[in-house]
BALOBA-1460 file (C-alpha; in Angstrom, 3 decimals):
// residues 280
<rec num="1" residu="x" x="223.183" y="64.220" z="-28.886"/>
<rec num="2" residu="x" x="222.799" y="67.757" z="-30.157"/>
<rec num="3" residu="x" x="221.804" y="68.741" z="-33.784"/>
<rec num="4" residu="x" x="225.259" y="70.034" z="-34.509"/>
<rec num="5" residu="x" x="226.773" y="66.852" z="-32.996"/>
<rec num="6" residu="x" x="224.305" y="64.579" z="-35.206"/>
<rec num="7" residu="x" x="225.262" y="66.513" z="-38.318"/>
<rec num="8" residu="x" x="228.951" y="66.195" z="-37.703"/>
<rec num="9" residu="x" x="228.543" y="62.313" z="-37.209"/>
<rec num="10" residu="x" x="226.509" y="62.121" z="-40.338"/>
<rec num="11" residu="x" x="229.347" y="63.794" z="-42.281"/>
<rec num="12" residu="x" x="232.096" y="61.847" z="-40.992"/>
<rec num="13" residu="x" x="230.228" y="58.470" z="-41.752"/>
<rec num="14" residu="x" x="229.350" y="59.963" z="-45.336"/>
<rec num="15" residu="x" x="233.178" y="60.603" z="-45.570"/>
<rec num="16" residu="x" x="234.050" y="57.210" z="-44.706"/>
<rec num="17" residu="x" x="231.704" y="55.728" z="-47.236"/>
<rec num="18" residu="x" x="232.759" y="58.095" z="-50.142"/>
<rec num="19" residu="x" x="236.608" y="57.077" z="-49.432"/>
<rec num="20" residu="x" x="235.909" y="53.268" z="-49.442"/>
<rec num="21" residu="x" x="234.064" y="53.486" z="-52.991"/>
<rec num="22" residu="x" x="235.303" y="53.973" z="-56.378"/>
<rec num="23" residu="x" x="235.411" y="57.933" z="-55.901"/>
<rec num="24" residu="x" x="238.442" y="59.779" z="-55.239"/>
<rec num="25" residu="x" x="238.887" y="60.412" z="-51.457"/>
<rec num="26" residu="x" x="239.060" y="64.315" z="-51.804"/>
<rec num="27" residu="x" x="235.491" y="65.650" z="-51.846"/>
<rec num="28" residu="x" x="234.032" y="68.788" z="-53.258"/>
<rec num="29" residu="x" x="230.802" y="70.303" z="-54.599"/>
<rec num="30" residu="x" x="229.267" y="68.191" z="-57.233"/>
<rec num="31" residu="x" x="230.102" y="69.355" z="-61.031"/>
<rec num="32" residu="x" x="227.435" y="71.488" z="-62.571"/>
<rec num="33" residu="x" x="226.402" y="70.178" z="-65.940"/>
<rec num="34" residu="x" x="228.251" y="72.412" z="-68.577"/>
<rec num="35" residu="x" x="230.380" y="71.974" z="-71.674"/>
<rec num="36" residu="x" x="233.077" y="70.888" z="-69.624"/>
<rec num="37" residu="x" x="231.549" y="68.676" z="-66.747"/>
<rec num="38" residu="x" x="234.142" y="69.443" z="-64.256"/>
<rec num="39" residu="x" x="233.837" y="73.263" z="-64.253"/>
<rec num="40" residu="x" x="231.953" y="74.507" z="-60.972"/>
<rec num="41" residu="x" x="230.011" y="77.315" z="-60.222"/>
<rec num="42" residu="x" x="230.265" y="77.043" z="-56.476"/>
<rec num="43" residu="x" x="227.327" y="78.255" z="-54.340"/>
<rec num="44" residu="x" x="228.725" y="80.541" z="-51.774"/>
<rec num="45" residu="x" x="227.006" y="78.622" z="-48.981"/>
<rec num="46" residu="x" x="229.003" y="75.463" z="-49.690"/>
<rec num="47" residu="x" x="232.383" y="74.704" z="-48.193"/>
<rec num="48" residu="x" x="234.674" y="71.582" z="-48.456"/>
<rec num="49" residu="x" x="234.465" y="68.759" z="-45.917"/>
<rec num="50" residu="x" x="236.709" y="69.152" z="-42.947"/>
<rec num="51" residu="x" x="239.536" y="66.625" z="-42.481"/>
<rec num="52" residu="x" x="238.832" y="63.765" z="-40.135"/>
<rec num="53" residu="x" x="241.549" y="64.871" z="-38.023"/>
<rec num="54" residu="x" x="239.657" y="68.039" z="-37.039"/>
<rec num="55" residu="x" x="237.627" y="67.306" z="-34.012"/>
<rec num="56" residu="x" x="235.576" y="70.656" z="-33.950"/>
<rec num="57" residu="x" x="232.055" y="70.690" z="-35.024"/>
<rec num="58" residu="x" x="231.564" y="71.212" z="-38.920"/>
<rec num="59" residu="x" x="228.685" y="72.545" z="-41.121"/>
<rec num="60" residu="x" x="230.654" y="71.506" z="-44.270"/>
<rec num="61" residu="x" x="229.343" y="69.752" z="-47.450"/>
<rec num="62" residu="x" x="230.824" y="67.037" z="-49.099"/>
<rec num="63" residu="x" x="231.740" y="67.095" z="-52.910"/>
<rec num="64" residu="x" x="233.851" y="65.794" z="-55.628"/>
<rec num="65" residu="x" x="237.331" y="66.795" z="-56.946"/>
<rec num="66" residu="x" x="237.006" y="67.996" z="-60.596"/>
<rec num="67" residu="x" x="238.432" y="64.988" z="-62.749"/>
<rec num="68" residu="x" x="240.764" y="67.418" z="-64.805"/>
<rec num="69" residu="x" x="242.718" y="68.317" z="-61.812"/>
<rec num="70" residu="x" x="246.077" y="66.535" z="-61.869"/>
<rec num="71" residu="x" x="248.602" y="68.937" z="-60.160"/>
<rec num="72" residu="x" x="249.470" y="67.488" z="-56.241"/>
<rec num="73" residu="x" x="249.679" y="71.071" z="-55.215"/>
<rec num="74" residu="x" x="246.468" y="72.209" z="-56.421"/>
<rec num="75" residu="x" x="244.874" y="68.892" z="-55.281"/>
<rec num="76" residu="x" x="246.038" y="69.635" z="-51.881"/>
<rec num="77" residu="x" x="244.844" y="73.210" z="-51.573"/>
<rec num="78" residu="x" x="241.667" y="73.006" z="-53.644"/>
<rec num="79" residu="x" x="239.663" y="72.398" z="-50.546"/>
<rec num="80" residu="x" x="240.821" y="75.435" z="-49.041"/>
<rec num="81" residu="x" x="240.404" y="77.395" z="-52.016"/>
<rec num="82" residu="x" x="236.841" y="76.609" z="-52.115"/>
<rec num="83" residu="x" x="236.394" y="77.274" z="-48.528"/>
<rec num="84" residu="x" x="238.212" y="80.641" z="-48.569"/>
<rec num="85" residu="x" x="235.784" y="81.548" z="-51.646"/>
<rec num="86" residu="x" x="232.718" y="80.741" z="-49.912"/>
<rec num="87" residu="x" x="233.742" y="82.686" z="-46.719"/>
<rec num="88" residu="x" x="235.502" y="85.821" z="-48.503"/>
<rec num="89" residu="x" x="234.310" y="85.941" z="-51.997"/>
<rec num="90" residu="x" x="237.563" y="84.978" z="-53.517"/>
<rec num="91" residu="x" x="240.014" y="82.026" z="-53.340"/>
<rec num="92" residu="x" x="243.192" y="84.203" z="-52.807"/>
<rec num="93" residu="x" x="244.441" y="82.838" z="-49.499"/>
<rec num="94" residu="x" x="247.026" y="85.073" z="-47.675"/>
<rec num="95" residu="x" x="250.319" y="84.047" z="-47.595"/>
<rec num="96" residu="x" x="250.792" y="83.618" z="-43.796"/>
<rec num="97" residu="x" x="249.414" y="80.132" z="-43.596"/>
<rec num="98" residu="x" x="250.230" y="76.576" z="-45.240"/>
<rec num="99" residu="x" x="247.496" y="76.912" z="-47.675"/>
<rec num="100" residu="x" x="248.808" y="80.479" z="-48.430"/>
<rec num="101" residu="x" x="252.252" y="79.024" z="-49.296"/>
<rec num="102" residu="x" x="250.675" y="76.355" z="-51.530"/>
<rec num="103" residu="x" x="248.796" y="79.400" z="-53.442"/>
<rec num="104" residu="x" x="252.442" y="80.872" z="-53.823"/>
<rec num="105" residu="x" x="253.570" y="77.629" z="-55.314"/>
<rec num="106" residu="x" x="250.557" y="77.292" z="-57.420"/>
<rec num="107" residu="x" x="251.069" y="80.781" z="-59.073"/>
<rec num="108" residu="x" x="254.609" y="79.657" z="-59.800"/>
<rec num="109" residu="x" x="253.431" y="76.478" z="-61.482"/>
<rec num="110" residu="x" x="251.233" y="78.290" z="-63.433"/>
<rec num="111" residu="x" x="253.651" y="80.929" z="-64.612"/>
<rec num="112" residu="x" x="256.053" y="78.174" z="-65.466"/>
<rec num="113" residu="x" x="253.320" y="76.367" z="-67.615"/>
<rec num="114" residu="x" x="253.125" y="73.457" z="-65.399"/>
<rec num="115" residu="x" x="249.379" y="73.436" z="-64.756"/>
<rec num="116" residu="x" x="247.206" y="72.096" z="-67.391"/>
<rec num="117" residu="x" x="245.049" y="74.653" z="-69.549"/>
<rec num="118" residu="x" x="241.696" y="73.207" z="-67.887"/>
<rec num="119" residu="x" x="243.250" y="73.827" z="-64.344"/>
<rec num="120" residu="x" x="244.404" y="77.324" z="-65.272"/>
<rec num="121" residu="x" x="240.919" y="78.015" z="-66.712"/>
<rec num="122" residu="x" x="239.021" y="76.590" z="-63.730"/>
<rec num="123" residu="x" x="241.091" y="78.596" z="-61.417"/>
<rec num="124" residu="x" x="240.448" y="81.755" z="-63.505"/>
<rec num="125" residu="x" x="236.786" y="81.226" z="-63.270"/>
<rec num="126" residu="x" x="237.016" y="80.731" z="-59.496"/>
<rec num="127" residu="x" x="238.719" y="84.220" z="-59.320"/>
<rec num="128" residu="x" x="242.233" y="83.012" z="-58.395"/>
<rec num="129" residu="x" x="245.120" y="85.577" z="-58.947"/>
<rec num="130" residu="x" x="247.909" y="84.651" z="-60.953"/>
<rec num="131" residu="x" x="251.381" y="86.054" z="-61.042"/>
<rec num="132" residu="x" x="252.147" y="89.448" z="-62.935"/>
<rec num="133" residu="x" x="255.762" y="90.108" z="-64.135"/>
<rec num="134" residu="x" x="256.176" y="92.307" z="-60.979"/>
<rec num="135" residu="x" x="255.177" y="89.168" z="-58.848"/>
<rec num="136" residu="x" x="257.908" y="87.069" z="-60.409"/>
<rec num="137" residu="x" x="260.521" y="89.700" z="-60.107"/>
<rec num="138" residu="x" x="259.697" y="90.224" z="-56.338"/>
<rec num="139" residu="x" x="259.302" y="86.542" z="-55.353"/>
<rec num="140" residu="x" x="262.273" y="85.059" z="-57.271"/>
<rec num="141" residu="x" x="265.705" y="84.887" z="-55.612"/>
<rec num="142" residu="x" x="267.759" y="87.348" z="-57.339"/>
<rec num="143" residu="x" x="271.048" y="85.422" z="-57.240"/>
<rec num="144" residu="x" x="269.365" y="82.335" z="-58.442"/>
<rec num="145" residu="x" x="268.013" y="84.174" z="-61.525"/>
<rec num="146" residu="x" x="271.383" y="85.879" z="-61.989"/>
<rec num="147" residu="x" x="272.864" y="82.297" z="-62.222"/>
<rec num="148" residu="x" x="270.122" y="81.223" z="-64.749"/>
<rec num="149" residu="x" x="270.928" y="84.285" z="-66.697"/>
<rec num="150" residu="x" x="274.503" y="83.513" z="-67.005"/>
<rec num="151" residu="x" x="273.935" y="80.002" z="-68.045"/>
<rec num="152" residu="x" x="271.609" y="81.415" z="-70.844"/>
<rec num="153" residu="x" x="274.495" y="83.712" z="-71.980"/>
<rec num="154" residu="x" x="276.762" y="80.817" z="-71.940"/>
<rec num="155" residu="x" x="274.814" y="78.581" z="-74.047"/>
<rec num="156" residu="x" x="273.209" y="81.034" z="-76.452"/>
<rec num="157" residu="x" x="275.675" y="83.792" z="-76.572"/>
<rec num="158" residu="x" x="273.281" y="86.644" z="-75.710"/>
<rec num="159" residu="x" x="271.172" y="88.353" z="-72.927"/>
<rec num="160" residu="x" x="268.392" y="88.974" z="-75.457"/>
<rec num="161" residu="x" x="265.941" y="86.658" z="-73.603"/>
<rec num="162" residu="x" x="262.369" y="86.572" z="-75.117"/>
<rec num="163" residu="x" x="259.850" y="88.050" z="-72.728"/>
<rec num="164" residu="x" x="257.842" y="84.878" z="-73.120"/>
<rec num="165" residu="x" x="260.630" y="82.305" z="-72.954"/>
<rec num="166" residu="x" x="258.983" y="79.119" z="-73.264"/>
<rec num="167" residu="x" x="261.987" y="76.904" z="-71.611"/>
<rec num="168" residu="x" x="261.833" y="79.191" z="-68.597"/>
<rec num="169" residu="x" x="258.855" y="81.845" z="-68.546"/>
<rec num="170" residu="x" x="260.093" y="83.172" z="-65.185"/>
<rec num="171" residu="x" x="263.391" y="84.105" z="-66.374"/>
<rec num="172" residu="x" x="262.034" y="85.749" z="-69.283"/>
<rec num="173" residu="x" x="259.656" y="87.756" z="-66.835"/>
<rec num="174" residu="x" x="262.325" y="88.651" z="-64.643"/>
<rec num="175" residu="x" x="264.932" y="89.928" z="-67.166"/>
<rec num="176" residu="x" x="261.872" y="92.091" z="-68.654"/>
<rec num="177" residu="x" x="261.190" y="93.587" z="-65.000"/>
<rec num="178" residu="x" x="264.772" y="94.153" z="-64.513"/>
<rec num="179" residu="x" x="265.304" y="96.357" z="-67.446"/>
<rec num="180" residu="x" x="262.162" y="98.007" z="-66.727"/>
<rec num="181" residu="x" x="263.127" y="98.905" z="-63.120"/>
<rec num="182" residu="x" x="266.617" y="100.042" z="-64.559"/>
<rec num="183" residu="x" x="264.931" y="102.398" z="-66.909"/>
<rec num="184" residu="x" x="262.735" y="103.877" z="-64.252"/>
<rec num="185" residu="x" x="265.763" y="104.210" z="-61.854"/>
<rec num="186" residu="x" x="264.101" y="101.736" z="-59.173"/>
<rec num="187" residu="x" x="266.538" y="98.914" z="-59.609"/>
<rec num="188" residu="x" x="268.753" y="98.767" z="-56.390"/>
<rec num="189" residu="x" x="272.383" y="99.964" z="-56.955"/>
<rec num="190" residu="x" x="273.872" y="96.635" z="-55.886"/>
<rec num="191" residu="x" x="271.836" y="94.652" z="-58.258"/>
<rec num="192" residu="x" x="272.842" y="97.246" z="-61.084"/>
<rec num="193" residu="x" x="276.552" y="96.403" z="-60.154"/>
<rec num="194" residu="x" x="276.074" y="92.780" z="-60.253"/>
<rec num="195" residu="x" x="274.461" y="93.026" z="-63.730"/>
<rec num="196" residu="x" x="276.938" y="95.292" z="-64.860"/>
<rec num="197" residu="x" x="279.798" y="92.951" z="-63.717"/>
<rec num="198" residu="x" x="278.405" y="90.101" z="-66.120"/>
<rec num="199" residu="x" x="278.055" y="92.983" z="-68.715"/>
<rec num="200" residu="x" x="274.424" y="92.523" z="-68.961"/>
<rec num="201" residu="x" x="272.542" y="94.131" z="-71.876"/>
<rec num="202" residu="x" x="270.237" y="96.691" z="-70.592"/>
<rec num="203" residu="x" x="268.620" y="97.539" z="-73.694"/>
<rec num="204" residu="x" x="266.413" y="94.759" z="-75.382"/>
<rec num="205" residu="x" x="267.115" y="94.591" z="-79.181"/>
<rec num="206" residu="x" x="264.352" y="92.199" z="-79.562"/>
<rec num="207" residu="x" x="261.049" y="93.614" z="-81.444"/>
<rec num="208" residu="x" x="257.723" y="92.549" z="-80.168"/>
<rec num="209" residu="x" x="255.381" y="91.986" z="-83.087"/>
<rec num="210" residu="x" x="252.208" y="93.141" z="-81.285"/>
<rec num="211" residu="x" x="250.595" y="95.827" z="-82.904"/>
<rec num="212" residu="x" x="250.528" y="97.759" z="-79.492"/>
<rec num="213" residu="x" x="254.228" y="97.464" z="-79.027"/>
<rec num="214" residu="x" x="254.638" y="98.729" z="-82.558"/>
<rec num="215" residu="x" x="252.874" y="101.715" z="-82.070"/>
<rec num="216" residu="x" x="253.991" y="102.135" z="-78.408"/>
<rec num="217" residu="x" x="257.635" y="102.381" z="-79.833"/>
<rec num="218" residu="x" x="256.468" y="105.313" z="-82.280"/>
<rec num="219" residu="x" x="254.644" y="107.052" z="-79.478"/>
<rec num="220" residu="x" x="257.676" y="106.633" z="-77.055"/>
<rec num="221" residu="x" x="260.083" y="107.799" z="-79.569"/>
<rec num="222" residu="x" x="258.167" y="110.927" z="-80.361"/>
<rec num="223" residu="x" x="257.576" y="111.836" z="-76.768"/>
<rec num="224" residu="x" x="261.291" y="111.321" z="-75.982"/>
<rec num="225" residu="x" x="262.332" y="113.534" z="-78.925"/>
<rec num="226" residu="x" x="260.030" y="116.401" z="-77.899"/>
<rec num="227" residu="x" x="260.887" y="116.350" z="-74.318"/>
<rec num="228" residu="x" x="264.593" y="116.119" z="-75.052"/>
<rec num="229" residu="x" x="264.207" y="119.153" z="-77.167"/>
<rec num="230" residu="x" x="262.255" y="121.029" z="-74.513"/>
<rec num="231" residu="x" x="259.009" y="120.771" z="-75.913"/>
<rec num="232" residu="x" x="256.013" y="120.204" z="-73.641"/>
<rec num="233" residu="x" x="254.432" y="116.808" z="-74.588"/>
<rec num="234" residu="x" x="250.942" y="118.242" z="-74.492"/>
<rec num="235" residu="x" x="251.977" y="120.422" z="-77.332"/>
<rec num="236" residu="x" x="252.938" y="117.105" z="-79.292"/>
<rec num="237" residu="x" x="249.577" y="115.591" z="-78.496"/>
<rec num="238" residu="x" x="247.714" y="118.611" z="-79.906"/>
<rec num="239" residu="x" x="249.516" y="118.610" z="-83.065"/>
<rec num="240" residu="x" x="249.235" y="114.673" z="-83.608"/>
<rec num="241" residu="x" x="245.707" y="113.788" z="-83.260"/>
<rec num="242" residu="x" x="246.212" y="110.121" z="-84.034"/>
<rec num="243" residu="x" x="248.886" y="109.843" z="-81.485"/>
<rec num="244" residu="x" x="246.359" y="111.263" z="-78.984"/>
<rec num="245" residu="x" x="243.700" y="108.996" z="-79.883"/>
<rec num="246" residu="x" x="245.988" y="105.947" z="-79.500"/>
<rec num="247" residu="x" x="246.874" y="107.161" z="-75.893"/>
<rec num="248" residu="x" x="243.157" y="107.863" z="-75.227"/>
<rec num="249" residu="x" x="242.311" y="104.284" z="-76.366"/>
<rec num="250" residu="x" x="244.714" y="102.915" z="-73.835"/>
<rec num="251" residu="x" x="243.320" y="104.862" z="-71.080"/>
<rec num="252" residu="x" x="239.731" y="103.687" z="-72.016"/>
<rec num="253" residu="x" x="241.182" y="100.061" z="-72.173"/>
<rec num="254" residu="x" x="242.616" y="100.440" z="-68.750"/>
<rec num="255" residu="x" x="239.415" y="101.813" z="-67.168"/>
<rec num="256" residu="x" x="237.449" y="98.764" z="-68.561"/>
<rec num="257" residu="x" x="240.065" y="96.482" z="-67.117"/>
<rec num="258" residu="x" x="241.325" y="95.315" z="-70.470"/>
<rec num="259" residu="x" x="244.941" y="96.517" z="-70.320"/>
<rec num="260" residu="x" x="247.416" y="93.889" z="-69.085"/>
<rec num="261" residu="x" x="249.936" y="94.908" z="-65.957"/>
<rec num="262" residu="x" x="252.811" y="94.897" z="-68.358"/>
<rec num="263" residu="x" x="251.072" y="97.391" z="-70.735"/>
<rec num="264" residu="x" x="250.150" y="99.569" z="-68.074"/>
<rec num="265" residu="x" x="253.681" y="99.801" z="-66.914"/>
<rec num="266" residu="x" x="254.743" y="100.669" z="-70.425"/>
<rec num="267" residu="x" x="252.304" y="103.325" z="-70.473"/>
<rec num="268" residu="x" x="253.561" y="104.726" z="-67.219"/>
<rec num="269" residu="x" x="256.991" y="104.890" z="-68.872"/>
<rec num="270" residu="x" x="255.920" y="107.631" z="-71.332"/>
<rec num="271" residu="x" x="257.600" y="110.951" z="-70.765"/>
<rec num="272" residu="x" x="255.900" y="114.124" z="-70.205"/>
<rec num="273" residu="x" x="252.303" y="112.907" z="-69.876"/>
<rec num="274" residu="x" x="249.990" y="111.473" z="-67.498"/>
<rec num="275" residu="x" x="248.236" y="109.014" z="-69.856"/>
<rec num="276" residu="x" x="245.339" y="108.205" z="-67.523"/>
<rec num="277" residu="x" x="244.238" y="111.852" z="-67.826"/>
<rec num="278" residu="x" x="244.265" y="112.046" z="-71.644"/>
<rec num="279" residu="x" x="241.048" y="112.976" z="-73.153"/>
<rec num="280" residu="x" x="239.910" y="113.982" z="-76.797"/>
């Protein structure tokens, strides 16, 4: 028996012993002692134990499933996430595989608040990429979301859906992106016509309470007024030092990776300027 065959036999025997004990049958790296015992720092040399159905030789190392994981989808894809992380340095499996499709489902579950805070936190620590509003718009079926939109209007008498709508976070994100794409003239004409057909309200009248949005509206109105009057936006920035400082602060936040995708898009919508080039 070769060394690799012997190693494979030992791993298979170990997996049978573990599966017959009180441990959960799915095997992952042993948890590192931390404030939350199940949080892992995965050594890049470790991967998950191969399925007994696989007949190929394996160098995999067995380990236990973190006890806070309850999602069936996360349970199913977790071995592949760790294996991909070990091999590629990140757990974001491409879509063209069964595991990649489970990752897509996992992102939707997270956006719908159907994963526990511990599960989301653990995935974040592993480097798992979650959905942005753009991802939600791109991946959701347009007609399905239209039906949800109509039902919301029938129930509540308005299309003014909160961006972070707790009952259906995807719908809130989708409506936000629809309005954004319409504003930037990137929404396909056929979709505009469908939304016009239900008398969709293209302008949100809801007021965001964040300090960013409060200041952003002031900046947006000021620049729109200037550009509409034929004035160069740069002249406005030279005359209003505080406005320029605020835009520069957003540029710095972006360069440090601290500006969210949605805020980046808002900044992109400012007329007459390239905010990433603003300096003091």
